[in-house]
C-alpha positions in Angstrom: -100.5 104.2 12.1 -97.7 106.8 11.9 -94.4 106.4 10.2 -92.0 108.6 12.2 -88.6 108.7 13.7 -88.0 108.2 17.4 -87.1 111.0 19.8 -83.6 111.3 21.0 -83.0 109.5 24.3 -80.0 108.7 26.5 -80.5 105.0 26.1 -80.2 104.6 22.3 -78.5 101.5 20.9 -75.7 102.1 18.5 -76.5 100.8 15.0 -73.8 100.1 12.5 -74.3 99.6 8.7 -71.7 97.2 7.5 -70.7 96.8 3.8 -69.7 93.4 2.8 -66.2 94.5 2.0 -65.7 96.0 5.4 -63.2 94.4 7.7 -65.1 95.3 11.0 -61.8 96.7 12.2 -63.5 99.9 13.4 -65.7 97.9 15.9 -64.6 96.9 19.4 -62.6 93.7 19.5 -65.5 91.9 21.4 -67.9 92.9 18.6 -65.5 91.6 15.9 -65.2 88.3 17.7 -68.9 88.0 18.0 -69.5 88.8 14.3 -66.9 86.2 13.3 -68.4 83.6 15.6 -71.9 84.2 14.1 -70.7 84.3 10.5 -71.9 87.9 10.0 -70.4 89.1 6.7 -72.3 92.3 6.0 -74.6 90.6 3.5 -77.5 92.9 2.4 -80.2 92.9 5.0 -78.4 90.6 7.4 -78.7 91.5 11.1 -76.7 90.7 14.2 -77.2 91.9 17.8 -74.1 92.1 19.8 -74.8 91.5 23.5 -73.2 93.5 26.3 -71.4 91.9 29.3 -74.4 93.0 31.4 -76.8 90.9 29.4 -78.2 93.8 27.4 -77.5 95.0 23.8 -74.2 96.6 23.2 -74.8 97.4 19.5 -76.5 96.1 16.4 -75.1 95.4 13.0 -77.0 95.5 9.7 -75.5 94.4 6.4 -75.3 96.8 3.5 -74.1 94.2 1.1 -72.2 95.3 -2.0 -73.0 98.2 -4.3 -74.1 95.6 -6.9 -76.5 94.0 -4.4 -78.0 97.3 -3.4 -78.7 98.1 -7.1 -80.7 94.9 -7.3 -82.8 95.5 -4.2 -84.0 98.9 -3.1 -84.1 99.4 0.6 -82.5 96.0 1.0 -80.8 96.8 4.4 -84.1 97.7 6.1 -85.2 94.0 5.8 -83.3 93.7 9.1 -85.7 96.1 11.0 -88.1 93.3 11.9 -85.3 91.1 13.3 -84.1 93.8 15.7 -85.3 93.6 19.3 -87.5 96.4 20.7 -85.5 99.5 21.4 -84.4 102.9 20.1 -81.5 102.7 17.7 -79.1 105.4 16.5 -76.9 105.2 13.4 -73.3 105.2 14.6 -71.5 104.6 11.3 -70.8 107.2 8.6 -71.9 106.7 5.0 -72.7 108.7 1.9 -75.7 111.0 1.9 -77.4 108.7 -0.7 -77.0 105.5 1.5 -78.1 107.3 4.7 -81.1 108.9 3.0 -82.3 105.7 1.4 -81.8 103.7 4.7 -83.7 106.3 6.7 -86.6 106.5 4.3 -86.7 102.7 3.8 -86.8 102.3 7.6 -89.9 104.4 7.8 -91.6 102.6 4.9 -90.8 99.2 6.4 -93.1 100.1 9.3 -96.2 100.2 7.0 -98.9 97.6 7.5 -102.4 97.6 6.1 -104.4 96.8 9.2 -107.9 97.9 8.4 -109.4 94.4 8.2 -106.9 92.3 10.3 -104.4 93.0 13.0 -100.8 93.1 11.7 -97.5 92.8 13.5 -95.6 96.1 13.4 -91.8 96.2 13.9 -90.9 97.3 17.4 -87.4 98.7 16.7 -87.3 102.5 16.4 -84.7 104.7 14.8 -83.6 108.2 15.7 -83.3 110.3 12.5 -79.7 110.0 11.3 -77.6 113.1 11.2 -77.8 115.0 7.9 -81.2 113.9 6.8 -84.2 116.1 6.7 -86.4 114.2 9.2 -89.5 116.3 8.6 -89.3 115.9 4.9 -88.8 112.1 5.1 -91.7 111.8 7.5 -94.0 113.9 5.2 -93.0 111.6 2.3 -93.7 108.5 4.3 -97.1 109.8 5.5 -98.1 110.6 1.9 -97.0 107.1 0.8 -99.1 105.7 3.7 -102.1 107.5 2.3 -101.6 106.2 -1.2 -101.1 102.6 0.0 -104.1 102.6 2.2 -106.4 104.0 -0.5 -105.2 101.4 -3.1 -105.4 98.5 -0.6 -108.9 99.2 0.4 -111.4 97.1 -1.6 -113.9 98.8 -3.9 -116.8 98.0 -1.5 -115.3 100.5 0.9 -113.4 102.7 -1.7 -115.8 103.8 -4.3 -116.3 107.3 -5.8 -118.0 108.4 -2.6 -115.2 107.2 -0.3 -112.5 108.6 -2.6 -114.3 112.0 -2.4 -114.4 111.7 1.4 -110.6 111.0 1.5 -110.0 114.1 -0.7 -112.2 116.2 1.5 -110.4 115.0 4.7 -107.0 115.9 3.1 -108.3 119.3 2.0 -109.7 120.1 5.5 -106.4 119.1 7.2 -104.4 121.4 5.0 -106.8 124.3 4.4 -107.4 123.5 0.8 -110.7 124.3 -1.1 -112.6 121.5 -2.8 -115.6 121.1 -5.0 -117.2 118.1 -6.6 -119.5 117.8 -9.6 -121.4 114.5 -9.7 -124.1 112.6 -11.5 -126.1 114.4 -14.1 -124.4 117.7 -13.2 -121.4 116.4 -15.1 -123.5 116.7 -18.3 -124.7 120.2 -17.4 -121.1 121.3 -16.8 -119.6 119.6 -19.8 -117.8 116.5 -18.6 -119.6 114.0 -20.9 -117.0 111.2 -20.9 -116.6 111.1 -17.1 -120.4 110.7 -17.0 -120.5 108.1 -19.8 -118.0 105.8 -18.2 -119.6 106.0 -14.7 -123.3 106.3 -15.4 -124.0 102.5 -15.2 -122.7 102.2 -11.6 -124.9 102.5 -8.5 -122.5 105.1 -7.1 -122.5 108.3 -9.2 -119.5 109.4 -11.2 -117.9 112.7 -10.2 -115.1 115.1 -10.7 -113.2 116.1 -7.6 -111.4 119.5 -7.8 -109.0 120.6 -5.0 -107.0 123.8 -4.8 -104.3 124.8 -2.4 -101.7 127.6 -2.2 -101.8 131.3 -3.2 -98.3 132.0 -4.4 -95.7 130.6 -6.7 -95.9 128.6 -10.0 -99.0 126.6 -10.8 -99.0 122.8 -10.8 -102.0 120.6 -11.7 -102.1 116.9 -10.8 -104.7 114.7 -12.6 -105.3 111.2 -11.2 -107.3 108.4 -12.7 -109.9 107.4 -10.1 -111.6 104.3 -11.6 -112.5 102.7 -8.3 -113.3 99.4 -9.9 -113.0 98.3 -13.6 -115.1 95.4 -14.8 -114.1 96.3 -18.3 -117.7 97.4 -19.0 -119.5 95.6 -21.8 -116.1 94.4 -23.0 -116.1 92.4 -19.8 -112.7 91.4 -18.3 -112.1 87.7 -17.6 -112.5 87.0 -13.9 -108.7 86.6 -13.4 -108.2 90.0 -14.8 -110.6 91.6 -12.4 -108.8 90.4 -9.3 -106.7 93.6 -8.9 -109.1 96.1 -10.2 -109.6 97.8 -6.8 -106.2 99.3 -7.7 -107.5 101.0 -10.8 -107.8 104.2 -8.8 -104.0 104.1 -8.1 -103.4 107.3 -10.1 -105.9 109.1 -7.9 -104.4 107.6 -4.7 -100.9 108.6 -5.9 -101.8 112.2 -6.6 -103.5 112.5 -3.3 -100.5 111.1 -1.5 -98.2 113.5 -3.5 -100.5 116.4 -2.7 -100.3 115.6 1.0 -96.5 115.7 0.8 -96.5 119.0 -1.0 -99.0 120.6 1.4 -97.3 119.2 4.5 -93.9 120.5 3.3 -95.5 123.9 2.5 -93.9 124.1 -1.0 -94.4 127.6 -2.5 -96.6 126.7 -5.4 -100.3 126.8 -6.4 -101.6 123.3 -6.5 -104.7 121.9 -8.2 -105.7 118.3 -8.0 -108.3 116.9 -10.4 -109.7 113.4 -9.9 -112.4 111.9 -12.2 -113.9 109.2 -9.8 -116.0 106.5 -11.4 -116.8 102.8 -11.5 -116.8 101.2 -14.9 -119.8 98.9 -14.4 -122.1 96.7 -16.5 -125.8 97.7 -16.8 -128.4 98.4 -19.4 -127.3 102.0 -19.6 -123.5 101.3 -19.9 -121.6 102.9 -22.7 -121.1 100.5 -25.6 -118.5 99.4 -28.1 -119.1 101.4 -31.3 -120.4 104.5 -29.5 -119.0 107.8 -30.4 -118.6 110.2 -27.4 -118.0 113.9 -27.6 -115.4 115.1 -25.1 -115.2 118.3 -23.1 -112.6 119.4 -25.6 -115.0 118.9 -28.4 -113.0 116.0 -29.9 -115.1 113.0 -30.8 -113.9 109.5 -29.6 -114.9 106.2 -31.1 -115.3 103.5 -28.4 -113.7 100.3 -29.7 -113.2 98.8 -26.3 -115.0 99.8 -23.1 -112.1 98.5 -21.1 -110.0 101.4 -22.3 -112.1 103.7 -20.1 -109.3 105.4 -18.0 -108.1 107.6 -20.8 -111.7 108.8 -21.4 -112.2 110.1 -17.9 -108.7 111.5 -17.8 -109.4 113.3 -21.1 -112.2 115.4 -19.7 -110.2 116.2 -16.6 -107.1 117.1 -18.6 -109.2 119.4 -20.8 -110.3 121.2 -17.7 -106.8 121.5 -16.4 -105.6 122.8 -19.8 -108.1 125.6 -19.7 -106.2 127.1 -16.7 -102.9 127.0 -18.6 -100.8 126.1 -15.5 -97.1 126.0 -15.6 -97.1 122.2 -15.5 -99.7 119.4 -15.8 -99.0 115.9 -14.5 -101.3 113.0 -15.0 -100.9 109.7 -13.1 -102.8 106.6 -14.0 -102.8 102.8 -13.9 -103.5 103.0 -17.6 -102.1 100.2 -19.7 -101.0 96.6 -19.5 -98.6 97.4 -22.3 -96.6 99.5 -19.9 -96.3 96.5 -17.6 -95.1 94.3 -20.5 -92.5 96.9 -21.4 -91.0 97.7 -18.0 -92.6 95.3 -15.4 -94.2 96.4 -12.1 -91.2 98.1 -10.5 -90.5 101.0 -12.9 -92.7 104.0 -13.6 -92.8 104.8 -17.3 -93.4 108.5 -18.0 -93.8 110.8 -21.0 -92.7 114.4 -21.0 -93.1 117.2 -23.6 -90.0 119.0 -22.3 -86.5 117.4 -22.3 -85.5 119.4 -19.2 -88.5 118.0 -17.2 -87.5 114.5 -18.2 -84.0 115.1 -17.0 -85.2 116.5 -13.7 -87.4 113.4 -13.2 -84.5 111.0 -13.8 -82.3 112.9 -11.3 -85.2 113.0 -8.8 -85.8 109.3 -9.2 -82.2 108.4 -8.3 -82.2 110.7 -5.3 -85.5 109.3 -3.9 -85.1 105.6 -4.7 -88.2 105.8 -6.9 -87.2 104.5 -10.3 -88.7 105.9 -13.5 -88.2 105.3 -17.2 -88.8 107.8 -20.0 -91.0 106.7 -22.9 -91.6 108.8 -26.1 -94.5 110.8 -27.3 -93.8 109.3 -30.7 -95.4 111.4 -33.4 -95.4 108.8 -36.2 -97.9 106.7 -34.1 -100.5 109.6 -34.1 -102.3 108.0 -37.1 -102.9 104.9 -35.0 -105.4 106.8 -32.8 -107.3 108.3 -35.7 -110.1 105.9 -36.8 -111.6 108.1 -39.5 -115.2 107.9 -38.3 -114.3 110.1 -35.2 -111.4 112.3 -34.2 -109.9 109.7 -31.9 -109.9 105.9 -31.3 -109.9 104.9 -27.6 -108.4 101.4 -28.3 -106.4 101.1 -31.5 -106.3 97.6 -33.1 -103.1 95.7 -33.5 -101.7 95.7 -30.0 -98.6 97.6 -30.9 -97.3 100.5 -28.7 -100.2 100.4 -26.4 -98.8 102.7 -23.7 -97.5 105.2 -26.3 -100.8 105.4 -28.1 -102.6 105.9 -24.8 -100.2 108.7 -23.9 -100.7 110.3 -27.4 -104.4 110.1 -26.8 -104.2 112.0 -23.6 -101.8 114.6 -25.0 -104.5 115.6 -27.5 -106.4 117.1 -24.6 -103.5 119.3 -23.4 -103.1 121.9 -26.2 -102.6 125.2 -24.4 -100.2 124.1 -21.7 -96.7 123.5 -23.2 -95.4 121.4 -20.3 -97.1 118.1 -19.7 -95.9 114.9 -18.0 -97.8 111.6 -18.0 -97.1 108.6 -15.7 -98.4 105.1 -16.7 -97.9 103.4 -13.3 -98.8 100.0 -11.9 -99.6 101.0 -8.4 -99.1 97.5 -7.0 -96.2 95.6 -5.6 -96.8 91.9 -6.5 -94.1 90.4 -4.2 -93.2 91.6 -0.7 -89.9 93.4 -0.6 -88.1 95.6 2.0 -90.0 98.8 2.6 -92.6 97.6 0.1 -95.0 95.0 1.3 -97.2 93.2 -1.2 -100.1 95.4 -2.2 -100.7 99.0 -3.1 -97.7 101.3 -3.6 -96.9 104.8 -4.7 -95.0 105.1 -7.9 -93.4 108.2 -9.4 -94.6 110.5 -6.6 -91.3 110.7 -4.7 -89.4 111.3 -8.0 -91.7 114.1 -9.0 -91.5 115.7 -5.5 -87.7 115.6 -5.7 -87.8 117.1 -9.2 -90.3 119.9 -8.6 -87.7 122.5 -7.4 -85.8 122.1 -10.7 -89.0 121.8 -12.8 -90.8 124.8 -11.3 -87.9 126.9 -9.9 -88.9 126.5 -6.3 
């Protein structure tokens, strides 16, 4: 599957985006009459095909709704793509850059279907890239999003640590990146004890995937949580809570999709991607509640819940990233249910050590239709992650501020790199929406991509 724009042809069908407040007066009289007869009012996502006198299609109309309606539903207009007859369409109406950009990107994303296990119907209508949009950039973004969605949607039987490594290797080969992997007992030899502890009970060996690309410009390290399935370990999850745990590698899937965007677009930076890939399984050698683990950083961690495993594997990877002292470290993880309680499944909560980076991300989120919400590294809560018997507690009791305490835990492993951003994403769209079918979804990647020029001076 490819998510691309159509080539320009002589037989394109004019496509008009109509706001609900429009009078349709700019359309030919025949089209106005047809719209009135069919009750077309420009409602968001509404679609109307205007026939020609020869029996073909003279034009198509898609409703943009009102500004208030668009705020309530991202990519709402592209819901009409599936209702359009087969053909190549070209935008014939003029709109703001923001509306045109969002429509064009949403159109591409609306073409996504996860068809690995069952044949899916794909929209037949195609769109020529609208004037003024960077078609190559939007296609690169859509391709990266496709990678992220496919990885998350694939069940753990076919997307374990081995397969996640294969996906990273394929991406590295395509873009000329270098990649190394440390797996199994070698993790202990090379001082990644918490990655090993979390994954040692699984049949498929835990590993740390390390990819590098680029030889000029500022340095950016992306760290993605790659827990390919999370049973909860000995603190076993209830069955209902395991249903979506194939998505617990959503952070890894997101950074791989983002890395693909960066490399395809040839951004002038030096990129490193670190993925601790594990399964949190139950077996006789599984790590236990009450264990105290020593991390790569040398900090000791008391295990009060084996279901808070993601921050453990990320901690070792972040410690490695920090040793390089890059210009910016960004971690992405499906980390806490507390984040979902706070902001729901649609927003990407993030934490930033630098105010300027947070501002760039908010701006990038608006430009890319990828909403984010800043959360605080709240210093007064530091005591909540200090159990006394060890340096850190992986699961503070009480239930308060769960996303914040997890972010503070991770920040303890980034001590030599001043600029650190952490995303606590969901990675799943629970209800089908325009451009975003039910299932795996990238979150925060487009906002970060849009913000990188400001954050790194590109």
